[in-house]
C-alpha positions as CSV (number, residue, x, y, z in Angstrom):
1,M,23.5,-34.9,-28.5
2,G,25.9,-32.5,-29.8
3,P,29.2,-31.0,-28.6
4,N,29.3,-28.6,-25.6
5,I,31.8,-27.0,-23.3
6,D,29.8,-27.2,-20.1
7,T,30.3,-30.9,-19.4
8,L,32.8,-33.9,-19.9
9,Y,31.1,-36.7,-21.8
10,G,32.0,-40.5,-21.2
11,Y,30.0,-43.6,-21.6
12,A,30.2,-47.4,-21.1
13,W,28.4,-50.2,-22.7
14,L,26.4,-52.2,-20.5
15,D,25.6,-56.0,-20.9
16,L,23.4,-57.6,-18.3
17,T,22.7,-61.0,-19.9
18,K,24.9,-63.0,-17.3
19,E,24.8,-60.6,-14.3
20,P,24.3,-57.3,-12.9
21,Q,26.7,-54.4,-13.3
22,L,27.6,-52.2,-10.5
23,I,28.2,-48.5,-11.0
24,H,30.4,-46.7,-8.2
25,V,30.3,-43.1,-8.1
26,P,32.4,-40.6,-5.8
27,D,31.2,-37.8,-3.8
28,T,31.1,-34.8,-6.2
29,N,30.8,-32.2,-3.2
30,D,27.4,-30.8,-5.0
31,R,28.9,-30.6,-8.4
32,Y,26.5,-31.5,-11.0
33,Y,27.0,-34.9,-12.6
34,C,24.8,-37.4,-14.2
35,I,24.9,-40.8,-15.5
36,Q,22.0,-41.3,-18.0
37,L,21.1,-45.1,-18.2
38,I,19.6,-46.0,-21.8
39,D,18.1,-49.4,-22.9
40,E,18.1,-50.6,-26.5
41,Y,15.1,-48.8,-27.4
42,Q,16.5,-45.6,-26.3
43,N,14.7,-45.2,-23.4
44,S,16.3,-43.0,-20.5
45,Y,15.0,-45.3,-18.0
46,A,17.0,-44.2,-14.7
47,Y,19.6,-41.5,-13.9
48,I,22.3,-41.4,-11.2
49,G,23.4,-38.1,-10.4
50,R,22.7,-34.7,-8.7
51,R,18.9,-34.5,-9.4
52,A,18.2,-38.1,-9.4
53,T,20.3,-39.5,-6.5
54,G,22.3,-36.7,-5.1
55,T,26.1,-36.2,-5.0
56,K,27.2,-38.3,-2.2
57,E,29.3,-41.6,-2.9
58,G,27.2,-44.5,-3.9
59,T,26.9,-47.9,-5.3
60,F,24.2,-48.9,-7.8
61,A,23.3,-52.3,-9.4
62,V,21.9,-52.3,-12.8
63,V,20.3,-55.6,-13.3
64,G,18.5,-57.1,-16.4
65,P,14.8,-57.5,-16.8
66,N,14.6,-61.0,-15.8
67,W,17.4,-61.0,-13.0
68,K,16.5,-62.5,-9.6
69,G,18.8,-62.3,-6.5
70,S,19.9,-60.2,-3.8
71,L,22.4,-57.2,-3.4
72,P,24.9,-56.4,-0.8
73,Q,23.6,-54.0,1.8
74,G,23.9,-50.3,0.7
75,V,23.8,-51.2,-3.0
76,H,21.0,-49.4,-4.9
77,L,19.0,-51.5,-7.4
78,I,18.1,-50.1,-10.8
79,Q,16.2,-52.5,-13.3
80,S,16.9,-52.1,-17.0
81,P,14.2,-53.0,-19.4
82,T,16.8,-54.8,-21.7
83,N,19.9,-56.7,-21.2
84,L,21.8,-54.4,-23.3
85,G,22.2,-50.8,-23.1
86,F,24.7,-48.0,-22.1
87,A,25.5,-45.5,-19.6
88,F,26.2,-41.9,-20.7
89,T,28.1,-39.7,-18.2
90,R,28.2,-36.0,-18.1
91,T,30.6,-34.0,-15.6
92,L,30.4,-29.9,-15.1
93,V,33.4,-28.2,-15.7
94,L,33.4,-24.8,-14.0
95,G,35.9,-23.2,-16.2
96,D,39.2,-23.7,-18.0
97,A,41.2,-24.1,-14.6
98,D,38.7,-26.5,-13.4
99,L,39.1,-28.9,-16.1
100,P,41.8,-31.1,-14.1
101,T,39.4,-31.3,-11.2
102,A,36.5,-32.2,-13.4
103,R,38.7,-34.8,-15.4
104,A,39.6,-36.4,-11.8
105,I,36.1,-36.7,-10.8
106,R,35.1,-38.4,-14.2
107,R,37.9,-41.0,-13.5
108,Q,36.5,-42.2,-10.2
109,Y,33.4,-43.4,-12.0
110,A,33.9,-47.1,-11.7
111,L,32.0,-50.2,-13.3
112,A,32.4,-53.8,-12.4
113,P,30.2,-57.0,-12.5
114,L,28.1,-57.8,-9.3
115,S,30.6,-60.9,-8.9
116,S,33.3,-58.5,-8.3
117,Y,31.9,-57.1,-5.2
118,P,33.3,-55.2,-3.0
119,R,36.0,-54.6,-5.7
120,I,34.9,-51.8,-8.0
121,E,37.7,-50.0,-9.3
122,P,38.0,-47.0,-11.8
123,P,39.4,-48.0,-15.2
124,S,43.3,-47.6,-15.2
125,N,43.1,-45.6,-18.5
126,L,40.1,-44.1,-20.3
127,V,39.5,-44.7,-23.9
128,G,39.0,-41.9,-26.3
129,A,35.4,-41.7,-27.0
130,D,34.0,-43.1,-30.5
131,L,30.8,-41.3,-30.8
132,S,30.2,-43.2,-34.2
133,L,29.8,-46.3,-32.3
134,F,26.0,-45.3,-31.3
135,P,23.1,-46.5,-32.9
136,I,21.9,-43.7,-35.0
137,L,18.7,-43.9,-37.3
138,H,20.1,-43.7,-41.0
139,L,17.2,-45.1,-43.2
140,D,18.4,-43.4,-46.3
141,T,22.1,-45.1,-46.2
142,L,21.1,-48.4,-44.7
143,G,18.2,-48.9,-47.0
144,L,16.3,-52.5,-47.0
145,K,19.4,-53.5,-44.6
146,Y,17.8,-51.3,-41.8
147,F,14.9,-53.7,-41.6
148,D,17.3,-56.5,-41.3
149,S,18.9,-54.6,-38.3
150,L,15.7,-54.2,-36.6
151,S,14.7,-57.5,-36.9
152,T,17.8,-58.6,-35.3
153,G,17.2,-56.3,-32.4
154,L,13.8,-57.4,-32.0
155,A,15.4,-60.8,-31.3
156,E,18.0,-59.5,-28.8
157,A,15.6,-57.3,-26.8
158,P,11.8,-58.2,-27.0
159,P,9.7,-55.1,-27.3
160,P,8.2,-53.3,-24.5
161,A,4.3,-54.3,-23.9
162,D,3.4,-50.8,-25.3
163,D,5.1,-51.8,-28.5
164,R,3.8,-55.2,-29.2
165,S,0.8,-54.3,-31.2
166,T,2.9,-52.3,-33.6
167,V,5.5,-54.9,-33.7
168,A,2.7,-57.2,-34.6
169,Q,2.0,-55.2,-37.7
170,F,5.6,-55.4,-38.9
171,A,5.3,-59.0,-39.2
172,T,2.8,-58.4,-42.3
173,V,5.7,-57.1,-44.1
174,G,8.3,-59.8,-42.9
175,V,9.7,-57.7,-40.2
176,G,10.4,-59.7,-36.8
177,P,12.7,-61.3,-34.7
178,S,15.6,-62.9,-36.5
179,K,13.9,-62.5,-39.8
180,Q,15.5,-60.8,-43.0
181,P,13.1,-58.6,-44.8
182,S,15.7,-57.6,-47.5
183,Q,15.7,-61.1,-48.7
184,G,12.0,-61.3,-48.9
185,H,10.6,-63.2,-51.9
186,A,7.4,-61.0,-52.4
187,P,8.4,-58.5,-54.8
188,A,5.5,-56.1,-53.7
189,V,6.6,-56.3,-50.1
190,I,10.2,-55.4,-50.9
191,A,8.9,-52.6,-53.5
192,A,6.6,-51.2,-50.4
193,L,9.4,-51.4,-47.8
194,Q,11.7,-49.6,-50.3
195,A,9.2,-46.8,-51.1
196,A,8.6,-46.3,-47.5
197,I,12.4,-45.5,-46.6
198,P,12.3,-41.9,-48.1
199,I,9.0,-41.0,-47.0
200,A,9.6,-42.3,-43.2
201,S,13.0,-40.6,-43.3
202,D,11.4,-37.2,-44.4
203,K,8.8,-37.5,-41.8
204,I,11.2,-38.1,-39.0
205,A,13.5,-35.3,-40.0
206,N,10.7,-32.7,-40.4
207,A,8.7,-33.9,-37.3
208,N,8.5,-31.0,-34.7
209,F,7.4,-31.6,-31.1
210,S,8.7,-28.3,-30.1
211,T,6.7,-25.5,-27.9
212,N,7.5,-21.9,-28.9
213,V,8.2,-19.9,-26.1
214,N,9.1,-16.1,-27.0
215,G,10.6,-17.0,-30.4
216,W,12.7,-19.8,-28.7
217,S,11.6,-23.5,-29.3
218,V,11.9,-26.0,-26.6
219,N,10.8,-29.9,-26.3
220,Y,9.0,-30.4,-23.2
221,K,7.9,-34.0,-24.0
222,V,11.1,-36.1,-23.6
223,T,10.3,-38.5,-20.9
224,N,12.0,-41.7,-19.6
225,F,9.8,-43.8,-21.6
226,I,8.6,-42.0,-24.9
227,K,5.5,-44.0,-26.3
228,D,4.8,-42.0,-29.4
229,P,7.0,-43.8,-32.2
230,M,7.3,-40.6,-34.2
231,L,8.4,-38.5,-31.0
232,R,11.0,-41.1,-30.2
233,A,12.4,-41.4,-33.7
234,S,12.9,-37.5,-34.0
235,V,14.3,-37.3,-30.5
236,N,17.0,-39.9,-31.3
237,R,17.5,-38.9,-34.9
238,V,21.1,-37.6,-34.3
239,G,21.8,-40.1,-31.7
240,P,20.9,-41.3,-28.2
241,A,21.1,-39.5,-25.1
242,T,18.9,-36.6,-25.4
243,H,18.3,-35.6,-21.7
244,V,14.8,-36.0,-20.4
245,A,13.0,-32.7,-19.7
246,Q,13.3,-32.9,-15.8
247,E,17.2,-33.1,-16.3
248,A,17.6,-30.3,-18.8
249,L,15.7,-28.3,-21.3
250,Y,17.3,-27.0,-24.8
251,F,16.1,-23.7,-25.9
252,A,16.8,-23.2,-29.6
253,A,16.4,-19.9,-31.5
254,K,17.0,-20.4,-35.3
255,P,15.2,-18.0,-37.5
256,S,14.5,-19.0,-40.9
257,G,17.7,-19.5,-42.9
258,G,19.7,-19.2,-39.7
259,L,21.4,-16.4,-37.9
260,S,23.1,-13.9,-40.2
261,G,26.8,-12.9,-39.8
262,A,25.7,-9.5,-41.0
263,E,23.5,-8.7,-38.2
264,K,24.0,-7.8,-34.7
265,Y,22.0,-10.0,-32.1
266,V,21.6,-9.1,-28.3
267,L,20.2,-11.5,-25.9
268,H,18.8,-9.4,-22.8
269,F,18.2,-10.7,-19.5
270,P,16.3,-8.2,-17.3
271,K,17.5,-8.0,-13.6
272,G,16.5,-11.2,-11.7
273,Q,15.3,-13.1,-14.8
274,L,18.6,-15.3,-15.7
275,P,17.5,-18.7,-16.3
276,P,15.8,-20.3,-13.3
277,V,18.2,-23.3,-13.0
278,D,19.3,-25.5,-10.1
279,S,22.6,-26.3,-11.4
280,F,23.8,-24.3,-14.5
281,W,23.0,-22.6,-18.0
282,S,24.6,-21.6,-20.9
283,L,24.2,-20.0,-24.5
284,T,26.2,-22.0,-27.2
285,L,26.4,-21.1,-30.6
286,Y,26.4,-23.9,-33.4
287,G,27.4,-23.7,-37.0
288,P,25.0,-25.3,-39.8
289,D,26.9,-28.6,-39.3
290,G,25.9,-28.7,-35.6
291,F,29.3,-28.3,-34.3
292,L,30.8,-25.3,-32.6
293,V,32.0,-22.2,-34.4
294,E,35.7,-21.3,-34.3
295,N,36.3,-17.8,-33.6
296,S,39.0,-15.2,-32.9
297,I,38.6,-15.3,-28.9
298,H,38.1,-19.0,-28.8
299,R,34.8,-18.6,-26.9
300,Y,32.2,-21.1,-27.5
301,S,29.4,-20.2,-25.1
302,I,28.4,-17.7,-22.3
303,G,26.8,-19.0,-19.2
304,D,26.7,-18.7,-15.3
305,R,30.3,-19.9,-15.2
306,T,31.7,-17.3,-17.7
307,A,34.3,-15.0,-15.7
308,G,34.4,-11.2,-16.1
309,L,30.6,-10.7,-17.3
310,V,29.6,-7.2,-17.1
311,Y,26.0,-6.3,-15.8
312,G,24.1,-3.0,-16.6
313,S,23.7,-0.5,-14.0
314,D,20.0,-1.8,-13.8
315,G,21.4,-5.3,-13.0
316,S,20.6,-6.7,-16.4
317,L,22.7,-9.0,-18.7
318,E,23.2,-8.5,-22.4
319,I,25.0,-11.1,-24.4
320,R,26.1,-9.5,-27.8
321,I,26.3,-12.1,-30.7
322,Q,28.0,-10.4,-33.8
323,V,31.0,-10.9,-36.0
324,E,32.9,-7.5,-35.1
325,Q,34.1,-6.9,-31.5
326,P,31.4,-4.7,-29.7
327,K,32.7,-1.3,-28.4
328,S,31.9,-2.4,-24.9
329,G,34.8,-5.0,-25.2
330,V,34.8,-8.7,-25.4
331,S,33.3,-9.6,-21.9
332,N,30.0,-10.4,-23.1
333,W,30.8,-11.2,-26.6
334,L,29.8,-14.5,-28.1
335,P,31.5,-14.1,-31.8
336,P,29.8,-16.6,-34.5
337,R,33.0,-16.6,-36.4
338,A,36.6,-14.7,-36.6
339,A,36.2,-11.1,-37.4
340,G,36.8,-10.3,-40.9
341,R,35.9,-13.6,-42.2
342,T,33.4,-13.9,-44.9
343,N,32.2,-17.8,-44.7
């Protein structure tokens, strides 16, 4: 999950322990939006939004795995595999002038417990997002304490059936519901867990499940429920909320050593061969730190909503990625940094 200028982010924690939570969405008039529902195991078990449920006004009840009951007429049931999780929202922004409208739509996403029905009101004020709150895998920094956190999580949310055989193996090294492996008394086990940390961290960081398509890499394997534990760890390495492949595909071009500011790059789309998308596409430039690259014209991406794009006489589109302004002007220019800078 990285920054972008295509959609507004938002999130809410869901606690389904006592009762279901209701999510109410407005009619977005065919504007792309989605609410991605994620459980404690980082499974994107359901979506509300343009692709999955349409863009008409609606109310959805997210219920826990053991909930039994009935819902009001017209409220749609979504069952979560765990009692704790969160909802991550994305709302498409059509351009700078559209930002107030997109914000107004986002403010209409409402959340309330089932017992409040039919009263489901949007929040009176939106709290600034603190993305550091998300559970990100940091084996290197947590050390043995990671295994304590894992054990606590296993007690809060029993593992899915597909994971139970693996969890049974964890028990042989003291990892299990409500246990504290870091306080184990078997030196050999503690040493083995300690030695496993850098090995596991390195494997996760270097795991590659991408497919190469004409020099671009893309991961087609992100699904609602990822059974391969290495794939799941890799997908969630920098945080949750990576879209499943049906919702969005992320193509990345990253030559060995990265793109060079000394070079001039051209992304060429022949006539009729722009990305075949249902909602939107964009090309975004990221720096080595994974964040947007500041530049002299304050342009961070080019896409289907970029105003003033100039097409060739043959109907093709070329996006120019280079430090210095192209002779053709700024219309199709995506600067990797401010002109004249050397770092």
